[in-house]
VOPAGU-2260 file (C-alpha; in pm, 1 decimal, decimal comma):
REM VOPAGU-2260
SITE   aa  ch    i         X         Y         Z
SITE  MET   A    0    6581,6   -6736,7   -6490,7
SITE  ILE   A    1    6670,9   -6388,7   -6545,1
SITE  ILE   A    2    6474,7   -6128,0   -6247,7
SITE  LYS   A    3    6464,3   -5781,7   -6365,7
SITE  ARG   A    4    6480,6   -5539,4   -6082,5
SITE  LYS   A    5    6322,9   -5191,9   -6148,9
SITE  GLU   A    6    6505,3   -4883,4   -5953,6
SITE  PRO   A    7    6289,2   -4739,4   -5677,8
SITE  LYS   A    8    6116,2   -4398,1   -5812,7
SITE  HIS   A    9    6228,4   -4075,0   -5659,2
SITE  PRO   A   10    6009,9   -3888,7   -5447,3
SITE  ARG   A   11    5819,6   -3611,4   -5584,7
SITE  GLN   A   12    6004,9   -3287,4   -5592,1
SITE  GLY   A   13    5744,0   -2986,4   -5475,7
SITE  PRO   A   14    5402,4   -2967,8   -5412,4
SITE  SER   A   15    5179,0   -3189,8   -5529,5
SITE  CYS   A   16    4915,8   -3098,8   -5830,4
SITE  LEU   A   17    4602,8   -3094,1   -5587,1
SITE  LEU   A   18    4747,2   -2917,9   -5328,7
SITE  VAL   A   19    4838,5   -2653,6   -5596,2
SITE  ILE   A   20    4471,5   -2679,7   -5728,4
SITE  PHE   A   21    4314,9   -2623,5   -5401,8
SITE  VAL   A   22    4574,5   -2314,0   -5338,5
SITE  PHE   A   23    4462,7   -2125,8   -5676,5
SITE  VAL   A   24    4110,1   -2162,2   -5571,9
SITE  GLY   A   25    4134,1   -2066,0   -5216,4
SITE  ILE   A   26    4324,7   -1734,0   -5374,7
SITE  VAL   A   27    4052,3   -1689,3   -5644,4
SITE  VAL   A   28    3789,0   -1708,5   -5384,5
SITE  GLY   A   29    3954,6   -1464,6   -5154,1
SITE  ILE   A   30    3969,4   -1235,4   -5422,7
SITE  PHE   A   31    3631,3   -1268,6   -5503,5
SITE  VAL   A   32    3535,5   -1228,9   -5124,2
SITE  ILE   A   33    3773,1    -918,0   -5094,1
SITE  GLN   A   34    3592,1    -780,4   -5385,5
SITE  ASN   A   35    3236,1    -878,0   -5304,0
SITE  SER   A   36    3204,7    -861,7   -4941,9
SITE  GLU   A   37    2824,4    -775,2   -4894,1
SITE  GLN   A   38    2732,7   -1053,0   -5171,7
SITE  ALA   A   39    2940,2   -1306,6   -4991,2
SITE  ARG   A   40    2839,9   -1184,7   -4670,6
SITE  GLU   A   41    2479,1   -1289,9   -4759,1
SITE  VAL   A   42    2555,8   -1628,2   -4888,2
SITE  ILE   A   43    2808,1   -1696,2   -4596,7
SITE  PHE   A   44    2610,2   -1581,2   -4319,4
SITE  PRO   A   45    2211,8   -1607,4   -4443,3
SITE  THR   A   46    2033,5   -1316,9   -4307,9
SITE  ALA   A   47    1862,7   -1446,6   -3927,7
SITE  THR   A   48    1467,1   -1596,6   -3976,8
SITE  PRO   A   49    1326,3   -1417,3   -3667,5
SITE  GLU   A   50    1144,6   -1602,9   -3413,4
SITE  PRO   A   51     751,0   -1596,7   -3447,5
SITE  THR   A   52     588,0   -1360,9   -3241,0
SITE  ARG   A   53     266,7   -1487,6   -3030,9
SITE  SER   A   54     -92,2   -1349,2   -3099,9
SITE  ALA   A   55    -287,2   -1119,8   -2879,4
SITE  ILE   A   56    -496,9   -1428,2   -2808,0
SITE  GLU   A   57    -201,2   -1692,7   -2728,1
SITE  TYR   A   58     -57,9   -1355,0   -2476,4
SITE  ALA   A   59    -456,5   -1349,4   -2324,5
SITE  LEU   A   60    -446,1   -1725,2   -2252,4
SITE  LEU   A   61     -71,2   -1710,4   -2091,1
SITE  ALA   A   62    -263,7   -1421,6   -1867,8
SITE  GLN   A   63    -519,3   -1648,8   -1761,8
SITE  ILE   A   64    -300,3   -1897,4   -1687,2
SITE  SER   A   65     -42,9   -1647,8   -1484,1
SITE  GLN   A   66    -389,4   -1514,0   -1292,3
SITE  ASP   A   67    -481,0   -1919,1   -1226,7
SITE  ASP   A   68    -133,8   -1903,8   -1082,6
SITE  GLY   A   69    -125,8   -1645,1    -877,3
SITE  GLU   A   70      74,3   -1446,4   -1049,8
SITE  LEU   A   71     -90,9   -1132,3   -1129,0
SITE  GLU   A   72     185,8    -920,3   -1228,1
SITE  GLU   A   73     289,2   -1109,1   -1498,8
SITE  ALA   A   74     -88,5   -1135,4   -1574,1
SITE  LEU   A   75    -100,9    -771,6   -1624,9
SITE  GLU   A   76     204,4    -762,5   -1838,8
SITE  HIS   A   77      46,5   -1030,0   -2072,3
SITE  TYR   A   78    -250,5    -886,2   -2108,7
SITE  ALA   A   79    -113,0    -495,8   -2155,7
SITE  GLN   A   80      97,0    -698,0   -2446,6
SITE  ALA   A   81    -263,8    -864,9   -2589,1
SITE  ILE   A   82    -375,1    -527,3   -2605,3
SITE  LYS   A   83    -128,2    -387,4   -2793,1
SITE  LEU   A   84    -138,3    -688,0   -3070,6
SITE  ASP   A   85    -510,7    -657,6   -3117,8
SITE  ALA   A   86    -706,3    -360,3   -2945,0
SITE  THR   A   87   -1053,0    -477,9   -3121,7
SITE  ASN   A   88   -1091,7    -735,0   -2851,2
SITE  PRO   A   89   -1386,9    -720,9   -2615,0
SITE  GLU   A   90   -1307,8   -1030,8   -2399,3
SITE  ILE   A   91    -935,0    -929,0   -2412,4
SITE  PHE   A   92   -1058,0    -558,7   -2247,5
SITE  ILE   A   93   -1311,1    -674,2   -2010,7
SITE  ARG   A   94   -1055,5    -920,7   -1855,5
SITE  TYR   A   95    -754,5    -665,6   -1807,5
SITE  ILE   A   96    -967,8    -414,9   -1687,0
SITE  ASN   A   97   -1106,8    -659,9   -1420,7
SITE  LEU   A   98    -769,7    -782,9   -1336,0
SITE  LEU   A   99    -638,3    -398,3   -1298,6
SITE  VAL   A  100    -952,2    -358,4   -1044,0
SITE  LYS   A  101    -888,3    -668,1    -857,0
SITE  THR   A  102    -502,3    -551,5    -809,0
SITE  GLY   A  103    -573,9    -180,1    -722,2
SITE  ARG   A  104    -512,6     -31,4   -1061,3
SITE  ALA   A  105    -853,2     177,3   -1042,0
SITE  GLU   A  106    -709,8     452,7   -1220,8
SITE  ASP   A  107    -558,3     221,2   -1533,3
SITE  ALA   A  108    -897,6      13,4   -1495,0
SITE  VAL   A  109   -1116,9     320,3   -1577,9
SITE  ALA   A  110    -861,7     437,0   -1854,9
SITE  ARG   A  111    -867,2     112,1   -2037,0
SITE  GLY   A  112   -1253,4     125,7   -1983,6
SITE  GLU   A  113   -1297,6     434,5   -2183,2
SITE  GLU   A  114   -1107,8     255,5   -2473,1
SITE  ALA   A  115   -1320,1     -49,3   -2432,9
SITE  VAL   A  116   -1698,3     113,0   -2469,0
SITE  VAL   A  117   -1566,0     298,5   -2803,9
SITE  LEU   A  118   -1414,2     -37,2   -2903,6
SITE  ALA   A  119   -1755,7    -201,3   -2778,9
SITE  PRO   A  120   -2030,4       1,2   -2694,3
SITE  ASP   A  121   -2330,0    -246,6   -2736,3
SITE  ASN   A  122   -2150,2    -492,8   -2500,2
SITE  ASP   A  123   -2332,5    -500,9   -2180,4
SITE  ALA   A  124   -1996,8    -700,6   -2036,5
SITE  VAL   A  125   -1776,6    -441,3   -2152,2
SITE  TRP   A  126   -2025,4    -129,4   -1964,5
SITE  THR   A  127   -2050,7    -433,3   -1653,8
SITE  ALA   A  128   -1663,0    -417,8   -1605,3
SITE  VAL   A  129   -1641,3     -27,2   -1662,5
SITE  ALA   A  130   -1866,2       6,0   -1366,6
SITE  ALA   A  131   -1651,5    -249,4   -1170,6
SITE  ALA   A  132   -1380,2      28,5   -1256,9
SITE  HIS   A  133   -1576,6     324,6   -1161,4
SITE  LEU   A  134   -1661,0     144,2    -825,4
SITE  ALA   A  135   -1275,8      91,1    -757,4
SITE  ASN   A  136   -1178,0     418,2    -843,8
SITE  GLY   A  137   -1448,3     582,2    -580,5
SITE  ASP   A  138   -1301,9     389,6    -320,8
SITE  ARG   A  139    -974,1     518,6    -371,9
SITE  LEU   A  140   -1037,7     824,9    -363,3
SITE  ILE   A  141   -1210,3     783,3     -65,2
SITE  ASP   A  142    -917,5     642,3      95,0
SITE  ALA   A  143    -719,5     978,4       2,0
SITE  GLY   A  144    -972,3    1178,7     152,5
SITE  ASP   A  145   -1186,7    1273,1    -157,4
SITE  PRO   A  146   -1543,7    1209,5     -91,1
SITE  THR   A  147   -1671,4    1465,5    -351,5
SITE  GLY   A  148   -1440,0    1285,2    -569,5
SITE  ALA   A  149   -1539,1     978,6    -500,6
SITE  ASN   A  150   -1942,1    1018,5    -513,4
SITE  LEU   A  151   -1839,5    1131,4    -899,8
SITE  GLU   A  152   -1702,1     814,6    -912,5
SITE  TYR   A  153   -1985,4     654,1    -767,5
SITE  ALA   A  154   -2246,4     793,1    -986,4
SITE  LYS   A  155   -2044,3     693,5   -1326,4
SITE  ALA   A  156   -2042,9     325,3   -1191,6
SITE  THR   A  157   -2454,2     336,6   -1124,6
SITE  GLN   A  158   -2455,3     506,5   -1511,6
SITE  ALA   A  159   -2223,1     231,3   -1659,0
SITE  ALA   A  160   -2448,2     -32,5   -1492,5
SITE  GLN   A  161   -2749,8      95,6   -1625,0
SITE  ARG   A  162   -2648,8      93,7   -1953,5
SITE  ALA   A  163   -2546,7    -303,3   -1916,9
SITE  ILE   A  164   -2868,0    -334,1   -1791,1
SITE  ASP   A  165   -3032,7    -186,0   -2090,1
SITE  LEU   A  166   -2834,3    -364,8   -2320,4
SITE  ASN   A  167   -2887,9    -715,1   -2110,4
SITE  PRO   A  168   -3187,0    -680,0   -1851,2
SITE  GLY   A  169   -3063,9   -1032,7   -1742,9
SITE  ASN   A  170   -2683,9    -922,1   -1620,9
SITE  ALA   A  171   -2744,1    -953,5   -1263,4
SITE  THR   A  172   -2395,1    -836,2   -1201,6
SITE  ALA   A  173   -2500,1    -493,7   -1351,2
SITE  TYR   A  174   -2790,1    -455,0   -1126,1
SITE  ALA   A  175   -2554,5    -498,7    -829,1
SITE  PHE   A  176   -2309,4    -265,9    -959,0
SITE  ALA   A  177   -2556,9      30,0   -1042,2
SITE  ALA   A  178   -2711,5     -36,1    -621,9
SITE  GLY   A  179   -2319,8      -6,7    -537,5
SITE  GLY   A  180   -2293,5     297,9    -717,4
SITE  LEU   A  181   -2577,0     461,4    -509,3
SITE  VAL   A  182   -2551,7     255,4    -172,5
SITE  ASN   A  183   -2155,5     369,2    -151,0
SITE  GLN   A  184   -2242,9     734,5    -236,8
SITE  GLY   A  185   -2379,2     735,3     152,9
SITE  GLU   A  186   -2691,0     930,3      68,2
SITE  PRO   A  187   -2999,7     771,2     278,8
SITE  GLU   A  188   -3248,7     891,5      -3,8
SITE  LEU   A  189   -3073,8     659,3    -244,9
SITE  TYR   A  190   -3113,7     370,6     -45,0
SITE  GLN   A  191   -3422,0     253,3    -141,4
SITE  GLN   A  192   -3359,3     262,7    -530,0
SITE  ALA   A  193   -3019,2      87,6    -469,2
SITE  GLN   A  194   -3186,7    -213,2    -264,1
SITE  LEU   A  195   -3467,4    -277,6    -528,6
SITE  LEU   A  196   -3167,1    -307,2    -772,0
SITE  ALA   A  197   -2970,3    -526,7    -562,7
SITE  GLU   A  198   -3283,4    -707,6    -487,3
SITE  ASP   A  199   -3359,4    -752,5    -883,4
SITE  GLY   A  200   -3003,8    -897,5    -899,2
SITE  VAL   A  201   -3039,2   -1126,3    -637,3
SITE  ALA   A  202   -3361,3   -1227,1    -798,0
SITE  ILE   A  203   -3239,6   -1310,0   -1173,1
SITE  ASP   A  204   -2890,0   -1502,0   -1035,4
SITE  PRO   A  205   -2911,8   -1585,2    -703,2
SITE  ASP   A  206   -2558,9   -1788,5    -729,3
SITE  ASP   A  207   -2417,4   -1422,4    -805,1
SITE  PRO   A  208   -2244,8   -1309,2    -516,3
SITE  TRP   A  209   -2210,8    -948,9    -562,3
SITE  PRO   A  210   -2583,8    -842,3    -587,9
SITE  HIS   A  211   -2622,4   -1022,8    -246,9
SITE  TYR   A  212   -2330,4    -816,8    -110,4
SITE  TYR   A  213   -2425,0    -498,2    -223,6
SITE  LEU   A  214   -2801,7    -568,1     -76,8
SITE  ALA   A  215   -2638,4    -661,2     226,0
SITE  GLU   A  216   -2475,0    -296,2     189,9
SITE  VAL   A  217   -2807,5    -118,2     162,2
SITE  LEU   A  218   -2918,9    -317,2     487,7
SITE  THR   A  219   -2666,9    -254,8     662,9
SITE  ASN   A  220   -2626,9     150,8     659,4
SITE  GLN   A  221   -3003,1     120,3     705,7
SITE  GLY   A  222   -2960,2     -88,5    1044,3
SITE  PHE   A  223   -3062,3    -393,1     955,6
SITE  TYR   A  224   -2795,6    -586,8    1068,9
SITE  ALA   A  225   -2968,8    -950,1    1075,5
SITE  ALA   A  226   -3109,7    -966,0     731,9
SITE  ALA   A  227   -2751,6    -785,6     599,9
SITE  ARG   A  228   -2570,0   -1065,9     746,9
SITE  GLU   A  229   -2777,4   -1322,9     570,7
SITE  GLN   A  230   -2690,9   -1194,6     207,1
SITE  TYR   A  231   -2305,4   -1151,6     383,2
SITE  GLN   A  232   -2341,2   -1535,8     400,4
SITE  LEU   A  233   -2511,8   -1572,3      85,1
SITE  GLY   A  234   -2265,5   -1439,9    -112,7
SITE  ILE   A  235   -1985,6   -1615,4      38,4
SITE  LEU   A  236   -2173,6   -1949,2      20,2
SITE  ALA   A  237   -2214,8   -1846,7    -372,8
SITE  ASN   A  238   -1810,2   -1772,7    -382,3
SITE  ASP   A  239   -1576,0   -1748,6    -115,4
SITE  SER   A  240   -1284,9   -1605,8    -227,2
SITE  ILE   A  241   -1386,0   -1230,2    -216,6
SITE  PRO   A  242   -1243,8   -1015,3      26,0
SITE  GLU   A  243   -1528,3    -737,3      42,8
SITE  LEU   A  244   -1784,8    -973,4     164,9
SITE  TYR   A  245   -1562,6   -1086,9     495,1
SITE  ILE   A  246   -1485,2    -719,1     524,6
SITE  GLY   A  247   -1825,3    -625,6     503,1
SITE  LEU   A  248   -1936,1    -859,4     706,4
SITE  ALA   A  249   -1667,6    -772,2     988,6
SITE  TYR   A  250   -1804,1    -410,7     963,8
SITE  ASN   A  251   -2184,3    -540,6    1057,6
SITE  PHE   A  252   -2079,2    -722,3    1293,4
SITE  PHE   A  253   -1881,8    -389,3    1471,9
SITE  GLY   A  254   -2202,8    -212,8    1364,6
SITE  ASP   A  255   -2402,7    -462,5    1628,6
SITE  GLY   A  256   -2149,0    -392,3    1877,0
SITE  ARG   A  257   -1961,6    -765,4    1783,5
SITE  VAL   A  258   -1600,0    -654,5    1778,1
SITE  SER   A  259   -1461,9   -1018,6    1839,9
SITE  ASP   A  260   -1678,8   -1169,8    1557,7
SITE  ALA   A  261   -1560,8    -873,0    1355,5
SITE  ILE   A  262   -1209,8    -943,6    1394,7
SITE  LEU   A  263   -1258,5   -1329,0    1292,7
SITE  ALA   A  264   -1425,8   -1191,3    1011,5
SITE  PHE   A  265   -1130,5    -934,3     925,4
SITE  GLN   A  266    -919,9   -1214,2     922,4
SITE  ASP   A  267   -1087,4   -1428,8     697,7
SITE  ALA   A  268   -1049,0   -1165,0     476,9
SITE  ILE   A  269    -685,2   -1186,3     499,0
SITE  ASP   A  270    -671,6   -1543,5     456,0
SITE  VAL   A  271    -853,9   -1507,9     102,9
SITE  ASP   A  272    -651,5   -1210,1      38,2
SITE  PRO   A  273    -341,9   -1178,5     220,7
SITE  THR   A  274    -239,5    -834,8      67,6
SITE  ASN   A  275    -543,2    -659,6     168,3
SITE  ASP   A  276    -465,8    -348,4     333,2
SITE  LYS   A  277    -896,3    -281,2     382,0
SITE  ALA   A  278    -853,5    -566,9     593,8
SITE  TYR   A  279    -556,6    -483,2     802,3
SITE  ASP   A  280    -695,8    -149,5     852,6
SITE  GLY   A  281   -1037,1    -278,3     987,3
SITE  ILE   A  282    -848,2    -535,7    1262,5
SITE  ALA   A  283    -672,3    -217,1    1376,1
SITE  TYR   A  284    -960,8     -19,4    1430,7
SITE  MET   A  285   -1115,6    -339,6    1610,8
SITE  TYR   A  286    -803,9    -392,9    1852,0
SITE  LEU   A  287    -786,1      13,4    1930,8
SITE  GLN   A  288   -1183,0     -41,4    2038,4
SITE  LEU   A  289   -1071,9    -310,0    2277,4
SITE  GLY   A  290    -789,7     -72,9    2440,0
SITE  GLN   A  291    -503,7    -372,0    2256,9
SITE  ASP   A  292    -260,2    -135,4    2174,5
SITE  VAL   A  293      54,5    -318,7    2058,0
SITE  GLN   A  294    -198,7    -532,0    1825,3
SITE  ALA   A  295    -347,0    -209,4    1663,0
SITE  GLU   A  296     -33,2    -123,9    1590,0
SITE  GLU   A  297     100,9    -412,1    1401,2
SITE  ASN   A  298    -215,1    -425,0    1203,3
SITE  ALA   A  299    -218,7     -58,5    1145,7
SITE  LEU   A  300     166,6    -103,6    1003,5
SITE  GLN   A  301      95,0    -352,6     777,4
SITE  ALA   A  302    -219,1    -159,0     654,6
SITE  VAL   A  303      18,8     146,1     567,4
SITE  GLN   A  304     266,6     -82,5     431,9
SITE  LEU   A  305      25,5    -237,8     165,5
SITE  ASN   A  306    -113,2      95,3      66,2
SITE  PRO   A  307      43,9     427,1     159,8
SITE  ASP   A  308    -216,9     621,5     -10,7
SITE  VAL   A  309    -505,2     546,1     254,3
SITE  ALA   A  310    -518,1     857,6     489,1
SITE  ARG   A  311    -755,9     645,4     731,8
SITE  ALA   A  312    -508,4     376,2     786,2
SITE  HIS   A  313    -215,9     651,1     873,9
SITE  GLY   A  314    -494,5     786,7    1106,7
SITE  ARG   A  315    -505,5     435,8    1288,8
SITE  LEU   A  316    -162,4     359,8    1285,2
SITE  GLY   A  317    -120,3     724,8    1459,5
SITE  GLU   A  318    -376,0     642,1    1714,5
SITE  ALA   A  319    -219,1     337,6    1812,3
SITE  TYR   A  320     153,8     556,2    1859,5
SITE  MET   A  321     -60,5     785,4    2081,0
SITE  ARG   A  322    -151,6     572,3    2329,2
SITE  LEU   A  323     194,1     394,8    2302,4
SITE  ASN   A  324     318,4     707,6    2429,3
SITE  LYS   A  325     540,5     724,8    2076,9
SITE  PHE   A  326     468,2    1146,5    2024,3
SITE  ASP   A  327     705,7    1215,8    1751,3
SITE  LEU   A  328     602,0     847,7    1558,3
SITE  ALA   A  329     189,3     977,5    1580,1
SITE  VAL   A  330     242,4    1303,4    1424,1
SITE  GLN   A  331     451,8    1205,1    1141,0
SITE  GLU   A  332     136,6     942,9    1069,5
SITE  PHE   A  333     -96,0    1208,4    1176,0
SITE  SER   A  334      71,5    1431,9     923,1
SITE  LYS   A  335      46,9    1186,2     651,1
SITE  ALA   A  336    -294,0    1153,4     700,2
SITE  VAL   A  337    -393,5    1517,9     722,3
SITE  GLU   A  338    -182,2    1569,1     385,4
SITE  LEU   A  339    -408,5    1328,0     203,4
SITE  TYR   A  340    -711,0    1445,2     342,0
SITE  GLY   A  341    -607,5    1804,8     246,7
SITE  ASP   A  342    -870,3    2028,7     382,8
SITE  PRO   A  343   -1081,0    1938,4     728,2
SITE  THR   A  344   -1407,3    1830,2     717,8
SITE  PRO   A  345   -1666,1    1740,5     981,0
SITE  THR   A  346   -1586,7    1345,5     927,0
SITE  ASN   A  347   -1221,8    1395,3     909,2
SITE  ALA   A  348   -1138,7    1637,0    1147,2
SITE  ARG   A  349   -1088,0    1392,5    1395,8
SITE  PHE   A  350    -736,6    1302,1    1262,1
SITE  PHE   A  351    -676,4    1719,8    1246,8
SITE  PHE   A  352    -710,2    1717,4    1610,4
SITE  LEU   A  353    -558,5    1430,7    1704,6
SITE  LEU   A  354    -224,0    1551,3    1517,3
SITE  ALA   A  355    -282,5    1911,9    1712,0
SITE  ASP   A  356    -280,5    1678,4    2023,1
SITE  ALA   A  357      47,7    1477,5    1929,5
SITE  TYR   A  358     272,7    1796,5    1874,3
SITE  MET   A  359     131,0    1899,1    2206,0
SITE  ARG   A  360     204,9    1554,8    2362,0
SITE  ALA   A  361     559,1    1587,7    2209,1
SITE  GLY   A  362     552,2    1936,5    2375,5
SITE  LEU   A  363     441,7    2263,2    2393,8
SITE  GLU   A  364     730,2    2411,6    2196,4
SITE  ASN   A  365     522,2    2255,5    1902,3
SITE  CYS   A  366     204,2    2507,8    1974,9
SITE  PRO   A  367     317,3    2721,0    1642,3
SITE  GLN   A  368     223,6    2392,0    1459,1
SITE  ALA   A  369    -102,6    2276,4    1709,8
SITE  VAL   A  370    -279,1    2611,7    1725,5
SITE  PRO   A  371    -378,5    2653,3    1324,6
SITE  LEU   A  372    -489,0    2259,3    1361,3
SITE  LEU   A  373    -714,4    2305,4    1664,1
SITE  GLN   A  374    -870,5    2672,7    1507,2
SITE  ALA   A  375    -958,7    2456,2    1209,1
SITE  VAL   A  376   -1112,6    2170,2    1395,6
SITE  ILE   A  377   -1334,8    2459,2    1548,7
SITE  GLU   A  378   -1478,9    2600,2    1236,9
SITE  VAL   A  379   -1564,0    2206,9    1112,7
SITE  ASN   A  380   -1671,8    1993,5    1392,9
SITE  ASP   A  381   -1869,6    2115,2    1701,6
SITE  PHE   A  382   -1786,9    1771,4    1847,9
SITE  TYR   A  383   -1425,0    1819,0    1896,0
SITE  ALA   A  384   -1456,6    2198,5    1926,4
SITE  ASP   A  385   -1491,4    2242,4    2323,1
SITE  SER   A  386   -1128,9    1980,2    2332,7
SITE  ALA   A  387    -966,3    2184,2    2039,8
SITE  GLN   A  388   -1048,1    2496,7    2272,8
SITE  GLU   A  389    -905,3    2355,2    2564,1
SITE  GLY   A  390    -570,7    2297,9    2333,8
SITE  LEU   A  391    -566,9    2660,8    2249,5
SITE  ALA   A  392    -583,1    2760,0    2627,1
SITE  ASP   A  393    -297,9    2555,6    2686,2
SITE  CYS   A  394     -74,9    2670,4    2416,2
SITE  ARG   A  395    -136,5    3086,4    2521,6
SITE  ARG   A  396     -47,0    2973,4    2887,2
SITE  ALA   A  397     253,9    2791,9    2732,8
SITE  GLY   A  398     310,5    3143,9    2556,7
SITE  LEU   A  399     235,9    3338,9    2876,5
SITE  GLN   A  400     499,2    3169,8    3096,5
SITE  SER   A  401     773,3    3149,1    2801,4
SITE  SER   A  402     783,6    3526,2    2767,4
SITE  PRO   A  403    1005,1    3737,6    2942,9
């Protein structure tokens, strides 16, 4: 048997044909990419598809969810974005305005209201929201010591609410806000009309808290404290999450000489809204009446921290400092109150007098700052005139003693 042996093949010398092909193709592609960079980039890196944007309705829904969760700042941002995307939806404007009012952005609420009535002049809910914005802006001006500007805003609130009533006579809240614009002006001749409007609102919808609130305000201003308390309490039964109802009830108690009950009602307002500066200011005022100056200081300090633009609250804090012999701090707070008030009037002259008194208690070398204040008080307020004259006499004597 013959076995044929084959000689083994020698290893291939040099690169394989497949490798040569790959290298050649790579060189060709590289040259193409270099010469056609833009086209190649589009092929290799396709244009990114932008994420789909949310609609105005989706932002409005997010705003409502944030509001329900207590994230009010986030809710405001969502509403603002919704308005940017769709400025033709009255309901978004209404919700946005009402939240601006709730969060103390009264000026912004008024501005959005002006836009909303142009968009939907025949929508009674829009006019009701506008009335709420003007009421809030009036309150802001009162806090800042501008009663004239405040009364103008209150009058605008009544006009807007009346427009809502004309469009929808069954709008109970509009009757309430029309009454509020009248009673807040503090003119007794407007009280009867305000009371009739509020009573109409209560009759239309007994479960709407706002007619109860403003009917109570009218009755309190007329001295009918028991009847007013009933309305405040009916409003709380209708909606126990509105701090204004508790604050109104608190001042009603105070007007009836029930200071301790007033403090409890103010505390209820804080439980409902822990950031309510008016409630802290009210408690501070009650503690001043009771002579509990440390508690007055604590609550007044909280009030001015929450809202530094309220002249009255700075005055309360100044009074607490005065009683605690912290005269330099009292001067600072009374100065802020006077700055916010601007010019002395019969109603705010007390704080101008107290600022002068604080200057003098801190040292009679401060008489140059105190004298103009005392002179201004004498011109506008008879109640403090005698005390102001005594202060002027003290400063004159101090001047004589210090002269060579």
